C-alpha positions, 0 to 999 in steps of 0.5 A: 803466818808465814809463806813456805816455798819448796822449790825443785831445781833441776841440775844436770851435773857431771857427777850424780848425787851418791847413792846411799852405800847400804839400807842404814845409810838410806834410812839415815838420809831418809830420816835427815831429810824428814827432820830437815823438812819438819825444821822448815815448818817449826817457824811457820806461825812466828812472823810474815815473810817467806820460808824457802827450801830448794831441793836439787834434783837429777835425772835419776831423781825424775826417773829420766834415762840418760847415759850419765845416770845409767852408767852409775848403776841400775835405775828402775824403769816404769812399765808403760804397759797398762796392768790389770783388765783393760 
């Protein structure tokens, strides 16, 4: 059995990754990512060794504020206030 390593690599880029242009593009990106992930596990039982996938993330992916990220478009900002009964 192979070991599967999934690595999230933080990259502060000059130009952040582009966002999908519409909902259809977002669904295509999601489906492609799901397909790539499933393919990663297709050969997990073939032999021993390591399967490695590196996923690049930028500040927007992590929900971090940055002038670069906010200048590209609106970001979701988490609500830090507790919700519900305290």
